[in-house]
C-alpha positions in Angstrom: -19.1 -37.4 -104.9 -15.6 -38.5 -104.1 -15.1 -34.8 -102.6 -17.5 -35.8 -99.5 -16.0 -38.8 -99.2 -12.8 -37.8 -98.3 -13.3 -35.1 -95.6 -15.5 -37.5 -93.3 -13.1 -39.8 -93.8 -10.3 -37.2 -92.6 -12.5 -36.1 -89.7 -13.0 -39.5 -89.1 -9.5 -40.6 -89.1 -9.1 -37.1 -86.9 -11.6 -38.1 -84.4 -10.1 -41.5 -84.0 -6.9 -40.0 -83.1 -7.4 -37.6 -80.6 -9.7 -40.1 -78.6 -6.8 -42.4 -78.9 -4.4 -39.7 -78.0 -6.8 -38.8 -75.0 -7.2 -42.2 -73.9 -3.3 -42.9 -73.6 -2.5 -39.0 -72.1 -5.5 -40.2 -69.2 -3.7 -43.8 -68.9 -0.3 -42.6 -68.8 -1.7 -39.4 -65.9 -3.6 -42.5 -64.1 -0.9 -44.6 -63.9 1.5 -41.5 -62.9 -1.3 -40.7 -60.3 -1.3 -44.5 -58.8 2.4 -44.7 -59.0 2.6 -41.7 -56.9 0.0 -42.9 -54.6 1.7 -46.0 -54.4 4.8 -45.0 -53.3 4.2 -41.6 -51.9 0.5 -40.6 -51.4 -0.5 -43.7 -49.1 2.1 -42.9 -46.7 1.1 -39.3 -46.2 -1.7 -38.1 -43.4 -2.6 -34.7 -44.0 -5.1 -32.2 -41.7 -5.8 -29.0 -41.6 -7.3 -28.9 -38.3 -3.1 -27.2 -37.7 -2.2 -24.3 -36.0 0.9 -22.3 -35.1 1.8 -22.1 -31.1 3.9 -20.7 -29.4 4.9 -20.9 -25.3 3.4 -17.6 -24.8 4.9 -16.1 -21.7 2.1 -13.9 -19.2 4.7 -11.2 -17.4 3.1 -10.3 -14.0 4.2 -8.4 -11.2 6.1 -10.2 -8.0 5.0 -7.5 -5.7 2.3 -4.6 -5.5 2.4 -1.2 -5.8 1.8 1.8 -8.8 2.6 1.8 -12.2 5.3 4.7 -12.7 6.6 4.0 -15.9 5.7 1.6 -19.1 8.6 1.1 -20.9 7.1 -0.4 -24.1 4.4 -0.5 -26.8 2.0 -3.3 -28.2 4.3 -5.6 -31.1 7.5 -3.9 -29.7 9.9 -6.7 -29.7 12.4 -7.3 -26.8 15.2 -8.8 -25.6 15.7 -10.7 -22.5 16.4 -8.6 -19.6 15.0 -5.6 -20.7 13.3 -3.2 -18.8 9.2 -3.6 -19.4 8.0 -1.7 -16.9 8.7 -0.1 -13.4 6.5 0.5 -10.1 6.8 3.3 -7.7 9.6 1.9 -5.7 9.6 4.8 -2.8 7.9 2.3 0.1 10.0 -1.0 -1.2 13.1 1.8 -0.6 11.9 2.9 2.9 11.1 -1.1 3.7 14.9 -1.8 2.7 16.4 1.4 5.1 14.1 0.0 8.0 16.1 -3.8 7.1 19.0 -2.9 7.1 18.8 -0.6 10.2 17.3 -3.6 11.8 20.4 -6.1 10.9 22.9 -2.9 12.0 20.9 -3.5 15.4 20.8 -7.2 15.3 24.4 -7.3 14.7 25.3 -5.0 17.4 23.3 -6.7 20.3 25.1 -10.3 18.5 28.4 -8.3 19.5 27.4 -7.0 23.4 26.8 -10.8 23.6 29.6 -11.8 22.6 31.9 -9.4 24.5 29.9 -10.4 27.6 30.5 -13.9 27.1 34.4 -13.2 26.3 34.8 -11.5 29.6 32.7 -14.2 31.5 35.4 -16.8 29.7 37.9 -14.4 31.2 36.8 -14.2 34.4 36.3 -18.1 34.4 40.0 -18.4 33.9 41.0 -15.6 36.1 38.6 -17.7 38.8 40.1 -21.1 38.3 43.7 -19.1 39.2 41.8 -18.0 42.1 40.6 -21.5 43.9 43.6 -22.9 42.8 45.5 -20.3 45.3 42.4 -20.8 48.0 43.4 -24.6 47.8 47.3 -23.7 48.1 46.6 -21.6 51.3 44.2 -24.0 52.5 46.9 -27.0 52.4 49.0 -24.9 54.0 46.7 -24.0 57.0 46.0 -27.3 56.9 49.9 -28.3 57.3 50.0 -25.7 59.9 47.1 -26.7 62.1 48.7 -30.1 62.4 52.0 -28.8 63.2 50.6 -26.7 65.8 48.4 -29.4 67.5 51.6 -31.6 67.4 53.4 -29.1 69.3 50.6 -28.6 71.9 50.5 -32.6 72.4 54.0 -32.8 73.0 53.9 -29.8 75.7 50.8 -31.1 77.3 53.1 -34.6 77.8 56.3 -32.1 78.8 54.2 -30.4 81.2 52.7 -34.1 82.9 56.1 -34.9 83.1 56.8 -31.3 84.3 59.6 -31.1 81.7 58.1 -27.8 80.5 56.0 -25.2 82.2 52.3 -24.7 81.9 52.3 -21.4 80.5 54.6 -22.9 77.5 51.9 -25.5 77.0 48.9 -22.7 77.3 51.1 -20.9 74.4 51.3 -24.0 72.2 47.6 -24.9 73.0 46.6 -21.3 72.0 48.8 -21.6 68.8 47.0 -24.7 67.5 43.7 -23.3 68.2 44.8 -20.0 65.7 45.6 -22.3 63.5 42.5 -24.7 63.4 41.0 -21.3 62.7 42.9 -19.7 60.0 42.8 -23.7 58.5 38.3 -23.1 58.8 38.9 -20.1 57.3 40.8 -21.2 54.0 38.3 -24.3 53.9 35.4 -21.6 53.3 37.6 -19.5 50.9 38.0 -22.6 48.7 33.9 -23.6 48.7 33.5 -19.7 48.3 35.4 -19.4 44.9 34.0 -22.8 44.0 30.3 -21.3 44.5 31.4 -18.2 42.6 32.8 -20.1 40.0 29.7 -22.5 39.3 28.0 -19.0 39.5 30.4 -17.7 36.7 29.6 -20.9 34.5 26.0 -20.8 35.1 26.2 -16.7 33.7 28.0 -18.4 30.9 25.6 -20.8 29.8 22.8 -18.3 30.1 25.5 -16.2 27.8 25.6 -18.7 25.4 21.7 -19.0 25.1 21.4 -15.5 24.9 24.1 -15.8 22.1 22.2 -18.2 20.0 19.3 -16.4 20.5 21.2 -13.2 18.9 22.7 -15.1 16.0 19.0 -16.3 15.3 17.9 -12.6 15.5 20.5 -11.1 13.4 20.1 -14.0 10.5 16.3 -13.5 10.3 17.0 -9.8 9.9 19.1 -10.5 7.3 16.2 -12.8 5.4 14.2 -9.7 6.2 16.8 -7.6 4.4 17.3 -10.1 1.5 13.7 -10.0 0.9 13.4 -5.8 1.2 16.2 -6.3 -1.5 14.3 -8.5 -3.7 11.1 -6.7 -3.6 12.8 -3.3 -4.5 14.8 -5.5 -7.3 11.1 -6.8 -8.6 9.5 -3.0 -8.9 11.8 -3.1 -12.2 9.6 -6.1 -14.1 12.3 -7.2 -17.2 11.7 -9.4 -19.9 12.5 -13.1 -19.1 13.0 -13.9 -22.3 13.3 -12.5 -26.1 9.9 -11.9 -27.7 7.3 -9.6 -29.2 5.2 -7.6 -26.5 1.3 -8.6 -26.8 -1.6 -7.9 -24.6 -0.4 -5.0 -22.9 -3.0 -4.4 -20.5 -0.8 -2.3 -18.4 -0.8 1.2 -18.0 0.5 4.0 -16.5 -0.2 5.1 -13.1 -2.5 1.8 -12.5 -2.4 -0.3 -9.3 -1.4 -4.0 -9.7 -1.3 -6.6 -7.3 1.2 -9.8 -7.2 0.3 -11.7 -10.3 -1.9 -9.8 -12.3 -1.2 -10.3 -15.5 0.6 -7.0 -17.5 1.3 -8.1 -20.7 2.1 -10.9 -22.6 5.9 -12.0 -24.3 5.8 -13.9 -27.6 8.5 -15.4 -28.6 8.0 -16.0 -32.4 11.7 -16.9 -33.2 10.4 -20.6 -31.0 7.0 -20.9 -32.8 5.8 -24.5 -33.5 2.7 -26.0 -34.8 0.3 -28.7 -33.5 -1.9 -30.2 -35.7 -4.9 -32.2 -34.4 -4.6 -35.5 -36.6 -7.6 -37.8 -36.4 -6.8 -41.5 -34.2 -7.2 -43.0 -37.3 -4.2 -41.3 -38.4 -1.6 -42.5 -35.9 -0.8 -45.6 -36.4 2.5 -45.1 -38.0 3.1 -41.8 -36.9 6.4 -41.5 -34.9 8.7 -39.0 -33.4 11.5 -37.1 -36.2 9.0 -38.3 -39.0 9.3 -35.4 -41.6 6.5 -33.0 -42.5 5.9 -30.4 -44.7 3.5 -27.3 -43.9 1.7 -25.0 -45.9 0.3 -21.5 -44.3 -2.7 -20.2 -45.3 -0.6 -16.7 -45.1 2.1 -17.8 -47.3 0.1 -19.8 -50.3 1.5 -21.9 -52.1 5.1 -21.8 -50.0 6.2 -24.6 -48.0 8.0 -25.4 -44.7 9.7 -28.1 -43.2 9.4 -29.6 -40.0 9.5 -33.0 -37.7 7.6 -34.4 -35.8 8.5 -33.5 -32.0 6.2 -35.3 -30.5 2.5 -37.2 -29.6 0.0 -35.6 -27.1 -0.4 -38.6 -24.0 -4.4 -38.3 -24.5 -6.9 -36.6 -27.3 -7.9 -33.0 -27.1 -11.4 -34.0 -25.7 -9.5 -35.6 -22.8 -7.7 -32.6 -22.0 -10.9 -30.6 -21.9 -12.4 -28.3 -19.0 -15.6 -30.7 -19.4 -14.4 -34.0 -20.8 -17.2 -36.1 -22.1 -18.8 -38.4 -20.1 -20.1 -41.5 -22.5 -20.9 -43.4 -19.2 -24.9 -42.6 -19.7 -27.3 -41.6 -21.8 -27.4 -42.0 -26.4 -23.5 -42.6 -27.3 -22.8 -41.4 -31.0 -19.1 -42.9 -31.7 -16.6 -39.4 -32.9 -13.2 -40.1 -34.3 -11.5 -38.5 -31.6 -8.4 -36.3 -32.6 -4.9 -36.6 -31.3 -2.4 -32.9 -30.7 1.1 -33.5 -32.7 3.9 -30.9 -31.6 5.8 -30.3 -35.1 9.0 -28.9 -34.6 9.8 -26.1 -37.7 12.9 -26.1 -39.1 14.6 -22.4 -40.2 12.3 -20.9 -42.6 12.7 -19.8 -45.6 13.6 -15.7 -45.4 10.7 -13.3 -45.2 8.2 -15.7 -44.0 7.4 -14.7 -39.6 5.1 -16.8 -38.6 2.4 -16.3 -35.6 0.9 -18.3 -33.0 -2.6 -19.0 -34.2 -2.0 -19.4 -38.1 -3.8 -22.0 -39.4 -1.9 -24.7 -41.5 -2.1 -27.5 -43.4 0.4 -30.6 -42.2 1.7 -33.8 -44.3 3.5 -36.7 -42.0 5.2 -38.7 -44.6 5.5 -42.2 -42.6 6.9 -44.3 -44.7 9.4 -46.4 -44.0 7.8 -46.5 -40.5 6.2 -50.2 -38.6 2.4 -50.3 -39.3 2.3 -48.0 -42.3 0.4 -48.7 -44.9 1.9 -51.6 -47.1 
């Protein structure tokens, strides 16, 4: 009978030992979990409504035409400035030649107008000298006429005093009349030369206007030439940044319009995360806070990042058809606000692609407004 009692006591002791040990472990685990939650967990805001994003560039053509060659394939990495596609440029080369000819013609017209203006300037300067000479001749004729009039008056007095012959007076009178006629001709010559100068100046004003018009036409021709050069340059479609080709819709022989999407350029090196947190999670969220990121594609590996900024409105606010709760029945729904997260350098072997699902955990410790 003693042999039966001892095993029962031993078994009871073992069970009690395991219960105490298990209870102790549970208490320790609960304490560790509680301490962890109190010091860290309650400050962590988590969401699985998060995705990898990138500023995808849609490449389009700036000119219309037929595609002569496509230089890239789907999923091909390219560098900034690499040729993606080329259009048939024969029409644009012809337009460029026509624009160059128009510039040459406009320049020739401008040069001709400027040469005509220079000729008029020379004529106006020469006419000034002619007028000065005519005025000098008129002044001399005026002096000669005054002298002849004085001689005729003196001989008339002498004739009245019988101190001179009638023939002498008649000669002096005739000379005075000739001098007056010469003065009239000289004065008329001055007026004629002045009128000629007025005509030349008016023509010079017209020439100046013609020069301005020619310059405007030359400038317009050069502007058309610059546009023609740009159009020809745009027949070669180049990558505007480093990235990887996606959604290649362009094919050789296809006719493309201006602005027509041809392919997408995805900058895989500049991806970021957009996490849609509930509005109740944003109270302590600030720019610059650290973020832990788990990508579904790379399970078990954690990436690091920082909060870059919070959207100025909820996702519903920027929807194509934002909700209108002013009429009808209302059901309150917790809104989600996009939060942009900048990634730190990912570990080697990890390539993030736009659209990948992630889990984002933002650490809000030390932020005013965090749970205390």
